MIDOSE-1310 file (N, C-alpha, C; in nm, 2 decimals, decimal comma, always signed):
residues 307
xxxx	+0,92/-3,32/+0,28/+0,85/-3,32/+0,16/+0,70/-3,32/+0,18; +0,63/-3,23/+0,11/+0,48/-3,22/+0,13/+0,41/-3,27/+0,00; +0,29/-3,32/+0,02/+0,21/-3,37/-0,09/+0,12/-3,26/-0,13; +0,13/-3,22/-0,26/+0,06/-3,11/-0,32/-0,04/-3,17/-0,43
xxxx	-0,16/-3,14/-0,41/-0,27/-3,18/-0,51/-0,30/-3,06/-0,60; -0,29/-3,08/-0,73/-0,33/-2,98/-0,83/-0,45/-3,03/-0,91; -0,56/-2,96/-0,90/-0,68/-3,02/-0,96/-0,69/-3,02/-1,11; -0,61/-2,93/-1,18/-0,62/-2,92/-1,32/-0,48/-2,90/-1,37
xxxx	-0,45/-2,94/-1,49/-0,32/-2,91/-1,55/-0,31/-2,76/-1,58; -0,20/-2,70/-1,56/-0,18/-2,56/-1,58/-0,08/-2,52/-1,68; -0,10/-2,41/-1,75/+0,00/-2,37/-1,85/+0,13/-2,32/-1,79; +0,24/-2,33/-1,86/+0,37/-2,28/-1,82/+0,45/-2,37/-1,73
xxxx	+0,57/-2,33/-1,69/+0,66/-2,42/-1,61/+0,65/-2,41/-1,46; +0,55/-2,33/-1,41/+0,55/-2,30/-1,26/+0,54/-2,42/-1,17; +0,47/-2,52/-1,21/+0,45/-2,64/-1,12/+0,58/-2,71/-1,10; +0,68/-2,70/-1,20/+0,81/-2,76/-1,18/+0,88/-2,70/-1,06
xxxx	+0,85/-2,58/-1,02/+0,92/-2,53/-0,90/+0,88/-2,60/-0,77; +0,76/-2,65/-0,77/+0,72/-2,73/-0,65/+0,80/-2,87/-0,65; +0,82/-2,93/-0,77/+0,89/-3,05/-0,78/+1,04/-3,02/-0,74; +1,10/-2,91/-0,79/+1,23/-2,88/-0,77/+1,26/-2,86/-0,62
xxxx	+1,15/-2,81/-0,55/+1,16/-2,79/-0,40/+1,15/-2,92/-0,32; +1,13/-3,03/-0,39/+1,13/-3,16/-0,33/+0,99/-3,21/-0,29; +0,89/-3,14/-0,33/+0,75/-3,18/-0,30/+0,69/-3,28/-0,39; +0,61/-3,37/-0,34/+0,54/-3,47/-0,42/+0,41/-3,40/-0,48
xxxx	+0,41/-3,38/-0,61/+0,31/-3,31/-0,68/+0,22/-3,40/-0,76; +0,09/-3,40/-0,73/-0,01/-3,48/-0,80/-0,10/-3,39/-0,88; -0,08/-3,40/-1,02/-0,16/-3,31/-1,11/-0,27/-3,40/-1,18; -0,39/-3,37/-1,16/-0,50/-3,45/-1,23/-0,49/-3,43/-1,38
xxxx	-0,50/-3,53/-1,45/-0,49/-3,53/-1,60/-0,63/-3,50/-1,66; -0,74/-3,52/-1,59/-0,87/-3,51/-1,65/-0,90/-3,37/-1,68; -0,97/-3,35/-1,80/-1,00/-3,21/-1,84/-1,11/-3,14/-1,76; -1,20/-3,22/-1,69/-1,31/-3,17/-1,62/-1,27/-3,16/-1,47
xxxx	-1,33/-3,07/-1,39/-1,30/-3,06/-1,25/-1,35/-3,18/-1,18; -1,28/-3,21/-1,06/-1,32/-3,33/-0,98/-1,46/-3,31/-0,92; -1,53/-3,42/-0,90/-1,65/-3,42/-0,82/-1,61/-3,39/-0,67; -1,71/-3,36/-0,59/-1,68/-3,33/-0,45/-1,62/-3,45/-0,38
xxxx	-1,67/-3,57/-0,42/-1,62/-3,70/-0,36/-1,48/-3,72/-0,40; -1,45/-3,70/-0,53/-1,31/-3,72/-0,57/-1,22/-3,62/-0,51; -1,26/-3,50/-0,49/-1,17/-3,40/-0,43/-1,14/-3,43/-0,29; -1,24/-3,48/-0,22/-1,22/-3,52/-0,08/-1,12/-3,63/-0,07
xxxx	-1,13/-3,73/-0,16/-1,03/-3,84/-0,16/-0,89/-3,79/-0,20; -0,88/-3,69/-0,29/-0,75/-3,64/-0,33/-0,68/-3,57/-0,22; -0,76/-3,49/-0,14/-0,69/-3,41/-0,03/-0,68/-3,48/+0,10; -0,73/-3,60/+0,11/-0,73/-3,67/+0,24/-0,59/-3,68/+0,30
xxxx	-0,48/-3,69/+0,22/-0,35/-3,70/+0,27/-0,26/-3,59/+0,22; -0,33/-3,48/+0,17/-0,25/-3,37/+0,11/-0,21/-3,26/+0,21; -0,10/-3,20/+0,19/-0,05/-3,09/+0,27/-0,09/-2,96/+0,21; -0,11/-2,96/+0,08/-0,14/-2,83/+0,00/-0,23/-2,86/-0,11
xxxx	-0,31/-2,77/-0,15/-0,41/-2,78/-0,26/-0,40/-2,66/-0,35; -0,38/-2,68/-0,48/-0,39/-2,58/-0,58/-0,52/-2,61/-0,66; -0,62/-2,52/-0,64/-0,75/-2,55/-0,70/-0,79/-2,43/-0,80; -0,89/-2,46/-0,87/-0,95/-2,36/-0,96/-1,08/-2,31/-0,90
xxxx	-1,14/-2,21/-0,96/-1,26/-2,15/-0,91/-1,38/-2,25/-0,92; -1,37/-2,36/-0,99/-1,47/-2,46/-1,00/-1,47/-2,56/-0,88; -1,36/-2,56/-0,80/-1,35/-2,66/-0,70/-1,40/-2,60/-0,57; -1,51/-2,66/-0,51/-1,57/-2,60/-0,39/-1,49/-2,65/-0,27
xxxx	-1,44/-2,56/-0,19/-1,37/-2,59/-0,07/-1,45/-2,55/+0,05; -1,52/-2,64/+0,12/-1,60/-2,61/+0,23/-1,56/-2,68/+0,36; -1,64/-2,67/+0,46/-1,60/-2,72/+0,59/-1,59/-2,88/+0,58; -1,68/-2,94/+0,50/-1,67/-3,08/+0,49/-1,54/-3,13/+0,42
xxxx	-1,50/-3,06/+0,32/-1,37/-3,09/+0,25/-1,26/-3,07/+0,35; -1,26/-2,96/+0,42/-1,14/-2,93/+0,51/-1,14/-3,03/+0,62; -1,25/-3,08/+0,67/-1,25/-3,18/+0,78/-1,20/-3,31/+0,73; -1,21/-3,34/+0,60/-1,16/-3,46/+0,54/-1,01/-3,45/+0,51
xxxx	-0,95/-3,34/+0,53/-0,81/-3,32/+0,50/-0,73/-3,27/+0,62; -0,70/-3,35/+0,72/-0,64/-3,31/+0,85/-0,50/-3,25/+0,83; -0,43/-3,29/+0,72/-0,29/-3,25/+0,70/-0,28/-3,12/+0,62; -0,40/-3,07/+0,57/-0,39/-2,96/+0,47/-0,35/-2,83/+0,55
xxxx	-0,25/-2,76/+0,49/-0,20/-2,64/+0,55/-0,22/-2,52/+0,46; -0,23/-2,54/+0,33/-0,23/-2,43/+0,24/-0,32/-2,46/+0,12; -0,39/-2,35/+0,07/-0,47/-2,36/-0,05/-0,44/-2,24/-0,14; -0,40/-2,27/-0,26/-0,38/-2,16/-0,36/-0,49/-2,17/-0,46
xxxx	-0,57/-2,06/-0,47/-0,68/-2,06/-0,57/-0,62/-1,99/-0,70; -0,64/-2,06/-0,81/-0,59/-2,02/-0,94/-0,70/-1,92/-1,00; -0,71/-1,81/-0,93/-0,81/-1,70/-0,97/-0,79/-1,58/-0,88; -0,85/-1,48/-0,91/-0,86/-1,36/-0,82/-0,97/-1,38/-0,72
xxxx	-1,09/-1,41/-0,77/-1,20/-1,44/-0,68/-1,19/-1,57/-0,60; -1,23/-1,57/-0,48/-1,22/-1,69/-0,39/-1,35/-1,73/-0,33; -1,46/-1,70/-0,41/-1,59/-1,73/-0,36/-1,62/-1,88/-0,36; -1,53/-1,96/-0,42/-1,54/-2,11/-0,41/-1,49/-2,16/-0,28
xxxx	-1,42/-2,08/-0,20/-1,36/-2,13/-0,07/-1,43/-2,06/+0,04; -1,47/-2,15/+0,14/-1,53/-2,10/+0,27/-1,41/-2,05/+0,35; -1,38/-1,92/+0,34/-1,26/-1,86/+0,41/-1,27/-1,87/+0,56; -1,39/-1,86/+0,61/-1,41/-1,87/+0,76/-1,37/-2,01/+0,80
xxxx	-1,42/-2,11/+0,73/-1,39/-2,25/+0,76/-1,24/-2,28/+0,75; -1,18/-2,22/+0,65/-1,03/-2,24/+0,63/-0,96/-2,18/+0,75; -1,00/-2,07/+0,80/-0,94/-2,01/+0,91/-0,95/-2,09/+1,04; -1,07/-2,15/+1,05/-1,10/-2,24/+1,17/-1,01/-2,36/+1,17
xxxx	-0,98/-2,41/+1,05/-0,90/-2,53/+1,03/-0,75/-2,49/+1,02; -0,72/-2,37/+1,03/-0,58/-2,33/+1,03/-0,51/-2,34/+0,89; -0,59/-2,32/+0,79/-0,54/-2,34/+0,65/-0,52/-2,20/+0,59; -0,40/-2,17/+0,54/-0,38/-2,05/+0,47/-0,44/-2,05/+0,33
xxxx	-0,49/-1,94/+0,28/-0,55/-1,93/+0,15/-0,49/-1,81/+0,07; -0,45/-1,84/-0,05/-0,40/-1,73/-0,14/-0,47/-1,73/-0,27; -0,46/-1,62/-0,34/-0,51/-1,61/-0,48/-0,41/-1,55/-0,57; -0,45/-1,51/-0,69/-0,36/-1,46/-0,79/-0,40/-1,33/-0,85
xxxx	-0,39/-1,22/-0,77/-0,44/-1,09/-0,82/-0,34/-1,02/-0,92; -0,39/-0,91/-0,98/-0,31/-0,82/-1,06/-0,28/-0,88/-1,20; -0,23/-1,00/-1,21/-0,18/-1,05/-1,33/-0,28/-1,08/-1,44; -0,41/-1,09/-1,41/-0,51/-1,11/-1,51/-0,59/-0,98/-1,54
xxxx	-0,55/-0,87/-1,48/-0,63/-0,75/-1,49/-0,64/-0,70/-1,64; -0,53/-0,69/-1,71/-0,54/-0,64/-1,85/-0,61/-0,74/-1,94; -0,59/-0,87/-1,92/-0,66/-0,97/-2,01/-0,81/-0,96/-1,99; -0,85/-0,95/-1,87/-1,00/-0,95/-1,84/-1,06/-0,81/-1,89
xxxx	-0,98/-0,70/-1,86/-1,03/-0,57/-1,91/-1,04/-0,57/-2,06; -0,94/-0,63/-2,13/-0,95/-0,63/-2,28/-1,07/-0,71/-2,32; -1,10/-0,82/-2,26/-1,22/-0,90/-2,30/-1,35/-0,83/-2,27; -1,36/-0,75/-2,16/-1,48/-0,68/-2,13/-1,50/-0,58/-2,24
xxxx	-1,40/-0,51/-2,29/-1,41/-0,41/-2,40/-1,45/-0,48/-2,53; -1,39/-0,60/-2,55/-1,43/-0,68/-2,67/-1,57/-0,71/-2,67; -1,62/-0,76/-2,56/-1,77/-0,79/-2,55/-1,85/-0,67/-2,57; -1,81/-0,56/-2,51/-1,89/-0,43/-2,53/-1,90/-0,39/-2,67
xxxx	-1,78/-0,40/-2,74/-1,78/-0,36/-2,88/-1,86/-0,46/-2,97; -1,85/-0,59/-2,94/-1,93/-0,69/-3,01/-2,08/-0,67/-3,00; -2,12/-0,64/-2,87/-2,26/-0,62/-2,85/-2,31/-0,49/-2,91; -2,23/-0,38/-2,89/-2,28/-0,25/-2,94/-2,29/-0,25/-3,10
xxxx	-2,21/-0,33/-3,16/-2,20/-0,33/-3,31/-2,26/-0,45/-3,37; -2,33/-0,54/-3,29/-2,40/-0,66/-3,34/-2,31/-0,75/-3,42; -2,18/-0,77/-3,37/-2,09/-0,84/-3,45/-2,13/-0,99/-3,47; -2,17/-1,06/-3,36/-2,21/-1,20/-3,38/-2,32/-1,22/-3,49
xxxx	-2,42/-1,13/-3,48/-2,53/-1,14/-3,58/-2,48/-1,11/-3,72; -2,40/-1,01/-3,74/-2,35/-0,97/-3,87/-2,26/-1,08/-3,93; -2,18/-1,14/-3,84/-2,09/-1,25/-3,89/-2,18/-1,37/-3,93; -2,28/-1,40/-3,85/-2,37/-1,52/-3,88/-2,44/-1,49/-4,01
xxxx	-2,48/-1,36/-4,04/-2,55/-1,33/-4,16/-2,46/-1,36/-4,28; -2,33/-1,34/-4,27/-2,24/-1,37/-4,38/-2,24/-1,53/-4,40; -2,21/-1,60/-4,29/-2,20/-1,74/-4,30/-2,33/-1,81/-4,35; -2,44/-1,76/-4,32/-2,57/-1,82/-4,36/-2,61/-1,78/-4,50
xxxx	-2,53/-1,70/-4,57/-2,56/-1,67/-4,70/-2,67/-1,56/-4,72; -2,70/-1,49/-4,61/-2,81/-1,39/-4,61/-2,76/-1,25/-4,66; -2,62/-1,24/-4,66/-2,57/-1,11/-4,70/-2,57/-1,10/-4,86; -2,66/-1,01/-4,90/-2,68/-1,00/-5,05/-2,63/-0,86/-5,10
xxxx	-2,62/-0,76/-5,02/-2,57/-0,63/-5,06/-2,55/-0,54/-4,94; -2,47/-0,44/-4,96/-2,45/-0,34/-4,85/-2,59/-0,28/-4,82; -2,62/-0,27/-4,69/-2,75/-0,23/-4,64/-2,74/-0,10/-4,56; -2,80/+0,01/-4,60/-2,78/+0,13/-4,52/-2,86/+0,13/-4,38
xxxx	-2,95/+0,03/-4,37/-3,02/+0,02/-4,24/-2,99/-0,11/-4,16; -2,89/-0,19/-4,21/-2,86/-0,31/-4,15/-2,77/-0,31/-4,03; -2,80/-0,38/-3,93/-2,71/-0,40/-3,81/-2,67/-0,26/-3,75; -2,76/-0,17/-3,73/-2,73/-0,04/-3,68/-2,71/-0,06/-3,53
xxxx	-2,59/-0,01/-3,48/-2,56/-0,01/-3,34/-2,54/+0,13/-3,29; -2,46/+0,14/-3,18/-2,43/+0,27/-3,13/-2,28/+0,29/-3,11; -2,23/+0,41/-3,13/-2,09/+0,44/-3,11/-2,06/+0,46/-2,96; -1,94/+0,43/-2,92/-1,90/+0,44/-2,78/-1,87/+0,58/-2,74
xxxx	-1,83/+0,67/-2,83/-1,80/+0,80/-2,79/-1,93/+0,87/-2,74; -1,92/+0,93/-2,62/-2,04/+0,99/-2,56/-2,13/+0,90/-2,49; -2,12/+0,77/-2,50/-2,21/+0,68/-2,43/-2,16/+0,67/-2,28; -2,26/+0,64/-2,20/-2,24/+0,64/-2,05/-2,22/+0,50/-2,00
xxxx	-2,11/+0,47/-1,94/-2,07/+0,34/-1,89/-2,07/+0,34/-1,74; -2,15/+0,26/-1,68/-2,16/+0,24/-1,53/-2,08/+0,11/-1,50; -1,97/+0,12/-1,42/-1,89/+0,01/-1,38/-1,92/-0,03/-1,24; -1,97/-0,15/-1,21/-1,99/-0,20/-1,08/-1,87/-0,27/-1,03
xxxx	-1,80/-0,20/-0,94/-1,67/-0,26/-0,89/-1,56/-0,17/-0,93; -1,50/-0,10/-0,83/-1,39/-0,01/-0,86/-1,26/-0,06/-0,83; -1,24/-0,19/-0,84/-1,11/-0,25/-0,81/-1,02/-0,25/-0,94; -0,92/-0,33/-0,94/-0,82/-0,32/-1,04/-0,88/-0,34/-1,18
xxxx	-0,96/-0,45/-1,20/-1,01/-0,48/-1,33/-1,12/-0,37/-1,37; -1,20/-0,33/-1,28/-1,30/-0,23/-1,31/-1,23/-0,10/-1,36; -1,13/-0,06/-1,29/-1,06/+0,07/-1,32/-0,98/+0,05/-1,46; -0,93/-0,07/-1,48/-0,87/-0,09/-1,61/-0,97/-0,08/-1,73
xxxx	-1,09/-0,13/-1,70/-1,20/-0,12/-1,80/-1,23/+0,03/-1,82; -1,24/+0,10/-1,71/-1,27/+0,25/-1,72/-1,17/+0,32/-1,80; -1,04/+0,29/-1,78/-0,93/+0,35/-1,86/-0,95/+0,33/-2,01; -0,98/+0,20/-2,05/-1,00/+0,17/-2,19/-1,13/+0,24/-2,24
xxxx	-1,24/+0,24/-2,16/-1,36/+0,30/-2,21/-1,34/+0,45/-2,23; -1,27/+0,52/-2,14/-1,24/+0,66/-2,15/-1,16/+0,69/-2,28; -1,07/+0,60/-2,32/-1,00/+0,62/-2,44/-1,09/+0,61/-2,56; -1,20/+0,55/-2,55/-1,30/+0,54/-2,66/-1,39/+0,66/-2,65
xxxx	-1,38/+0,75/-2,55/-1,46/+0,86/-2,54/-1,59/+0,84/-2,46; -1,60/+0,73/-2,39/-1,71/+0,71/-2,30/-1,71/+0,79/-2,17; -1,83/+0,82/-2,12/-1,84/+0,88/-1,99/-1,85/+0,77/-1,89; -1,75/+0,76/-1,80/-1,74/+0,65/-1,70/-1,78/+0,69/-1,56
xxxx	-1,86/+0,60/-1,50/-1,90/+0,62/-1,36/-1,88/+0,49/-1,29; -1,81/+0,50/-1,17/-1,79/+0,38/-1,09/-1,89/+0,37/-0,98; -1,93/+0,25/-0,95/-2,02/+0,22/-0,84/-1,94/+0,12/-0,74; -1,91/+0,17/-0,62/-1,84/+0,09/-0,52/-1,93/+0,06/-0,40
xxxx	-1,87/+0,02/-0,30/-1,94/-0,01/-0,18/-2,00/+0,12/-0,12; -2,13/+0,11/-0,09/-2,20/+0,22/-0,03/-2,26/+0,31/-0,14; -2,23/+0,29/-0,26/-2,30/+0,37/-0,37/-2,43/+0,31/-0,41; -2,52/+0,39/-0,45/-2,65/+0,34/-0,50/-2,65/+0,30/-0,64
xxxx	-2,66/+0,17/-0,67/-2,65/+0,12/-0,81/-2,76/+0,18/-0,89; -2,89/+0,18/-0,84/-3,00/+0,22/-0,92/-2,99/+0,36/-0,97; -2,94/+0,45/-0,88/-2,92/+0,59/-0,91/-2,82/+0,60/-1,02; -2,71/+0,52/-1,01/-2,60/+0,53/-1,12/-2,65/+0,48/-1,25
xxxx	-2,75/+0,39/-1,25/-2,80/+0,33/-1,37/-2,90/+0,42/-1,44; -2,95/+0,52/-1,38/-3,06/+0,60/-1,43/-3,03/+0,66/-1,57; -2,90/+0,68/-1,60/-2,87/+0,74/-1,73/-2,75/+0,66/-1,80; -2,74/+0,53/-1,76/-2,63/+0,45/-1,81/-2,67/+0,37/-1,94
xxxx	-2,59/+0,38/-2,04/-2,61/+0,31/-2,16/-2,56/+0,16/-2,15; -2,45/+0,15/-2,07/-2,39/+0,02/-2,05/-2,36/+0,00/-1,90; -2,38/-0,13/-1,86/-2,34/-0,17/-1,72/-2,24/-0,28/-1,74; -2,12/-0,26/-1,68/-2,02/-0,36/-1,68/-1,99/-0,41/-1,54
xxxx	-1,98/-0,54/-1,52/-1,97/-0,59/-1,38/-1,83/-0,64/-1,35; -1,78/-0,59/-1,24/-1,64/-0,62/-1,20/-1,63/-0,63/-1,05; -1,74/-0,67/-0,98/-1,74/-0,68/-0,84/-1,72/-0,83/-0,79; -1,67/-0,85/-0,67/-1,66/-0,99/-0,62/-1,80/-1,04/-0,59
xxxx	-1,82/-1,17/-0,59/-1,94/-1,23/-0,55/-1,94/-1,26/-0,40; -2,03/-1,19/-0,33/-2,05/-1,20/-0,19/-2,20/-1,21/-0,16; -2,23/-1,23/-0,03/-2,37/-1,23/+0,01/-2,44/-1,11/-0,03; -2,38/-0,99/-0,03/-2,45/-0,87/-0,06/-2,46/-0,84/-0,21
xxxx	-2,37/-0,90/-0,29/-2,37/-0,87/-0,43/-2,44/-0,98/-0,51; -2,47/-1,09/-0,45/-2,53/-1,20/-0,53/-2,67/-1,15/-0,59; -2,68/-1,17/-0,72/-2,80/-1,12/-0,79/-2,83/-0,97/-0,77; -2,73/-0,89/-0,76/-2,75/-0,75/-0,74/-2,80/-0,69/-0,87
xxxx	-2,77/-0,75/-0,98/-2,84/-0,71/-1,11/-2,96/-0,79/-1,13; -3,07/-0,74/-1,07/-3,20/-0,81/-1,08/-3,29/-0,73/-1,17; -3,42/-0,77/-1,17/-3,52/-0,70/-1,26/-3,53/-0,55/-1,23; -3,52/-0,51/-1,10/-3,53/-0,37/-1,06/-3,41/-0,29/-1,11
xxxx	-3,29/-0,35/-1,10/-3,17/-0,28/-1,15/-3,18/-0,26/-1,30; -3,22/-0,37/-1,37/-3,23/-0,35/-1,51/-3,34/-0,25/-1,55; -3,45/-0,25/-1,48/-3,55/-0,15/-1,51/-3,50/-0,01/-1,48; -3,40/+0,01/-1,40/-3,35/+0,14/-1,37/-3,27/+0,20/-1,48
xxxx	-3,22/+0,11/-1,57/-3,15/+0,16/-1,69/-3,24/+0,21/-1,80; -3,20/+0,31/-1,88/-3,28/+0,35/-1,99/-3,30/+0,23/-2,09; -3,40/+0,23/-2,16/-3,43/+0,13/-2,26/-3,31/+0,12/-2,36; -3,28/+0,00/-2,41/-3,18/-0,01/-2,51/-3,04/-0,03/-2,46
xxxx	-3,02/-0,05/-2,33/-2,89/-0,06/-2,27/-2,82/-0,20/-2,29; -2,70/-0,20/-2,26/-2,62/-0,33/-2,27/-2,56/-0,37/-2,14; -2,56/-0,50/-2,11/-2,50/-0,56/-1,99/-2,38/-0,64/-2,03; -2,27/-0,61/-1,96/-2,15/-0,69/-1,98/-2,11/-0,75/-1,85
xxxx	-2,08/-0,88/-1,84/-2,04/-0,94/-1,72/-1,91/-1,03/-1,74; -1,80/-0,99/-1,68/-1,68/-1,07/-1,69/-1,63/-1,10/-1,55; -1,72/-1,09/-1,45/-1,68/-1,11/-1,31/-1,73/-1,25/-1,26; -1,85/-1,26/-1,21/-1,91/-1,38/-1,17/-2,06/-1,39/-1,21
xxxx	-2,10/-1,51/-1,26/-2,23/-1,52/-1,30/-2,34/-1,50/-1,19; -2,30/-1,53/-1,07/-2,40/-1,51/-0,96/-2,43/-1,36/-0,93; -2,36/-1,27/-0,99/-2,40/-1,13/-0,97/-2,53/-1,09/-1,04; -2,58/-1,18/-1,13/-2,69/-1,15/-1,22/-2,80/-1,24/-1,20
xxxx	-2,92/-1,19/-1,20/-3,05/-1,27/-1,20/-3,07/-1,30/-1,35; -3,03/-1,42/-1,39/-3,04/-1,45/-1,54/-3,18/-1,46/-1,59; -3,28/-1,49/-1,51/-3,42/-1,49/-1,55/-3,46/-1,35/-1,59; -3,41/-1,25/-1,51/-3,44/-1,11/-1,53/-3,37/-1,06/-1,66
xxxx	-3,25/-1,11/-1,68/-3,18/-1,07/-1,80/-3,25/-1,12/-1,93; -3,29/-1,25/-1,92/-3,36/-1,31/-2,04/-3,48/-1,23/-2,06; -3,56/-1,19/-1,96/-3,68/-1,12/-1,98/-3,66/-0,98/-2,04; -3,55/-0,91/-2,00/-3,52/-0,78/-2,05/-3,47/-0,79/-2,19
xxxx	-3,40/-0,90/-2,23/-3,37/-0,91/-2,37/-3,49/-0,94/-2,46; -3,58/-1,03/-2,41/-3,70/-1,06/-2,49/-3,78/-0,94/-2,51; -3,80/-0,85/-2,41/-3,88/-0,73/-2,41/-3,82/-0,62/-2,50; -3,68/-0,63/-2,51/-3,61/-0,53/-2,58/-3,56/-0,41/-2,49
xxxx	-3,59/-0,42/-2,36/-3,54/-0,32/-2,27/-3,39/-0,32/-2,27; -3,33/-0,44/-2,27/-3,19/-0,45/-2,30/-3,17/-0,48/-2,44; -3,08/-0,40/-2,51/-3,06/-0,43/-2,65/-2,96/-0,55/-2,67; -2,88/-0,57/-2,57/-2,79/-0,69/-2,58/-2,73/-0,72/-2,44
xxxx	-2,68/-0,84/-2,42/-2,61/-0,88/-2,30/-2,49/-0,96/-2,35; -2,38/-0,94/-2,29/-2,25/-1,01/-2,33/-2,19/-1,06/-2,20; -2,19/-1,19/-2,19/-2,15/-1,26/-2,07/-2,04/-1,35/-2,09; -1,93/-1,34/-2,01/-1,82/-1,43/-2,01/-1,84/-1,53/-1,89
xxxx	-1,93/-1,50/-1,80/-1,96/-1,59/-1,69/-2,11/-1,61/-1,67; -2,15/-1,72/-1,62/-2,29/-1,76/-1,60/-2,30/-1,83/-1,47; -2,42/-1,86/-1,43/-2,45/-1,94/-1,31/-2,56/-2,04/-1,35; -2,53/-2,17/-1,36/-2,40/-2,23/-1,34/-2,31/-2,22/-1,46
xxxx	-2,19/-2,28/-1,44/-2,10/-2,29/-1,55/-2,06/-2,44/-1,57; -2,08/-2,49/-1,69/-2,14/-2,43/-1,81/-2,29/-2,43/-1,79; -2,36/-2,34/-1,87/-2,50/-2,34/-1,88/-2,55/-2,47/-1,95; -2,66/-2,53/-1,89/-2,72/-2,65/-1,97/-2,77/-2,60/-2,11
xxxx	-2,76/-2,69/-2,20/-2,80/-2,65/-2,34/-2,95/-2,60/-2,35; -3,03/-2,65/-2,25/-3,17/-2,60/-2,26/-3,20/-2,49/-2,16; -3,10/-2,42/-2,11/-3,12/-2,31/-2,02/-3,20/-2,20/-2,09; -3,31/-2,15/-2,03/-3,39/-2,04/-2,10/-3,31/-1,92/-2,14
xxxx	-3,20/-1,89/-2,07/-3,12/-1,77/-2,10/-3,07/-1,78/-2,25; -3,03/-1,90/-2,29/-2,97/-1,92/-2,42/-3,07/-1,90/-2,53; -3,20/-1,90/-2,50/-3,30/-1,87/-2,60/-3,33/-1,72/-2,62; -3,27/-1,64/-2,54/-3,29/-1,49/-2,55/-3,22/-1,43/-2,67
xxxx	-3,28/-1,33/-2,73/-3,21/-1,27/-2,84/-3,10/-1,17/-2,80; -3,01/-1,15/-2,90/-2,90/-1,05/-2,88/-2,82/-1,08/-2,75; -2,79/-1,21/-2,74/-2,71/-1,26/-2,63/-2,58/-1,31/-2,68; -2,47/-1,27/-2,61/-2,33/-1,33/-2,63/-2,29/-1,40/-2,51
xxxx	-2,26/-1,53/-2,52/-2,21/-1,61/-2,40/-2,08/-1,67/-2,44; -1,98/-1,65/-2,36/-1,85/-1,71/-2,37/-1,81/-1,80/-2,26; -1,72/-1,90/-2,28/-1,69/-2,00/-2,18/-1,59/-1,96/-2,08; -1,61/-1,84/-2,01/-1,53/-1,79/-1,90/-1,38/-1,78/-1,95
xxxx	-1,35/-1,70/-2,04/-1,22/-1,68/-2,10/-1,15/-1,55/-2,07; -1,20/-1,48/-1,96/-1,15/-1,35/-1,93/-1,00/-1,34/-1,92; -0,94/-1,44/-1,85/-0,80/-1,44/-1,83/-0,72/-1,53/-1,93; -0,79/-1,57/-2,03/-0,73/-1,67/-2,12/-0,63/-1,60/-2,22
xxxx	-0,52/-1,56/-2,17/-0,40/-1,52/-2,26/-0,29/-1,60/-2,20; -0,19/-1,63/-2,29/-0,07/-1,71/-2,24/-0,01/-1,64/-2,12; +0,01/-1,51/-2,13/+0,08/-1,43/-2,03/+0,01/-1,44/-1,89; -0,12/-1,41/-1,90/-0,20/-1,41/-1,78/-0,21/-1,54/-1,71
xxxx	-0,24/-1,65/-1,78/-0,26/-1,78/-1,72/-0,13/-1,83/-1,67; -0,02/-1,81/-1,73/+0,11/-1,85/-1,68/+0,15/-1,77/-1,56; +0,12/-1,64/-1,56/+0,15/-1,56/-1,44/+0,06/-1,60/-1,32; -0,06/-1,64/-1,35/-0,15/-1,69/-1,24/-0,09/-1,82/-1,18
xxxx	-0,03/-1,91/-1,26/+0,03/-2,03/-1,21/+0,15/-1,99/-1,13; +0,23/-1,89/-1,17/+0,35/-1,85/-1,10/+0,31/-1,80/-0,96; +0,20/-1,73/-0,95/+0,16/-1,67/-0,82/+0,10/-1,78/-0,73; +0,02/-1,87/-0,79/-0,03/-1,98/-0,71/+0,08/-2,07/-0,65
xxxx	+0,18/-2,10/-0,73/+0,29/-2,18/-0,68/+0,37/-2,10/-0,58; +0,39/-1,97/-0,60/+0,46/-1,89/-0,50/+0,39/-1,89/-0,36; +0,26/-1,89/-0,37/+0,18/-1,89/-0,24/+0,20/-2,02/-0,17; +0,20/-2,14/-0,24/+0,22/-2,27/-0,18/+0,36/-2,28/-0,13
xxxx	+0,46/-2,24/-0,21/+0,60/-2,26/-0,16/+0,62/-2,18/-0,03; +0,57/-2,06/-0,02/+0,58/-1,98/+0,10/+0,52/-2,05/+0,22; +0,39/-2,09/+0,20/+0,32/-2,15/+0,31/+0,39/-2,28/+0,36; +0,43/-2,36/+0,26/+0,49/-2,49/+0,30/+0,63/-2,47/+0,36
xxxx	+0,69/-2,36/+0,34/+0,81/-2,32/+0,40/+0,80/-2,25/+0,53; +0,67/-2,24/+0,58/+0,65/-2,18/+0,71/+0,64/-2,03/+0,70; +0,62/-1,97/+0,58/+0,62/-1,83/+0,57/+0,48/-1,78/+0,53; +0,46/-1,65/+0,53/+0,33/-1,59/+0,49/+0,32/-1,60/+0,34
xxxx	+0,20/-1,63/+0,29/+0,18/-1,62/+0,14/+0,20/-1,48/+0,09; +0,26/-1,46/-0,02/+0,28/-1,33/-0,08/+0,15/-1,26/-0,12; +0,05/-1,35/-0,16/-0,09/-1,30/-0,20/-0,19/-1,37/-0,12; -0,20/-1,34/+0,01/-0,30/-1,41/+0,10/-0,44/-1,35/+0,09
xxx	-0,54/-1,43/+0,12/-0,68/-1,39/+0,13/-0,73/-1,44/+0,27; -0,80/-1,35/+0,34/-0,85/-1,38/+0,47/-1,00/-1,37/+0,48; -1,06/-1,42/+0,58/-1,20/-1,42/+0,59/-1,24/-1,27/+0,63
C-alpha cells in the first residue's frame, strides 16, 4: 500500500481507483493550495503526489520526501515542477495532455470574440443603465473574417485554435521554435499564446513584441501568465496600441486587487478557466490517476514528462 497525497479535491470518480487499488489516499479539503511548508509536511511520508499547477515542486520539497516515487501534475504544463531535480531524486513525473485541448481552444476563441466585439463593455453598459437607444457608432469592433491571427505555439492547443479561427475566415500563421516572432507580428491583428513557459519563452511578449504589431491589435493568452510582460501590456492598452487584451492566465495568480494591470482599459481577465469543463477536468483526473497507478505498480507512466 502506498500513501498518495492529493493537494486539491478533483471532479469525477477517478480518485476512487487509487483507493480501490489499496492505496492510502489523503485529499486536502481546503479550497486554496497548500503553502510550501504545508506541502513539505504532507509529502514527508508520501510515496506519490497528485498536484496542481499552483504547487511548486523543487529540490527542497523533493529532499523532504525520501519515499516519493511519482508525481502526477493535474495539467498539461509542468513548469511548476523542477524536472531535473525530480530526475536526480528518481521521481517519475507525468501530466495530462490532449484531454483539455478543445476546452482551452474554445475559451481562446471566446476571449477573442469578446475582445473583438467589446462584449464586456457592452454588457456593462446595459447593467449600468447607460443603454438609451440603438447607436450606429457604439461599440464598433472588427470582424474575424480576413483578420490575421498569429499563434505562438504550434502544439495541440495552438493548432486547435487555428482550426477554429480558420472556420471564422481568419488568416492563421503559426510561430514555433526557431521562428521569428517579431516578423510574424508585423501584420498580425491578433496574437494568441499557446506556448509552454520555459527559460526562453518567459516574457517573450514584451514591449518590443507588442510594438511589432500594427496598432489596434488584440492579445489573447490562455497558456501561462509568465509568457507576457504585464507592465508592457498595460502600457500598450493605455496608449491604445493594443485595442484589447484577453487573459485567462496572469503572473501571479491571482492578481492582487491593486495590480496596475487591472487599471488598464479594454482588459478581460479570467480566473484560469481554460480547461474548466466537466469533461476536460474529469478526464484530467483520469489521466493523473492512471499515471500514479502505473508508477506505483512499477510500470512506466502512460503520459510521462522528462527533463
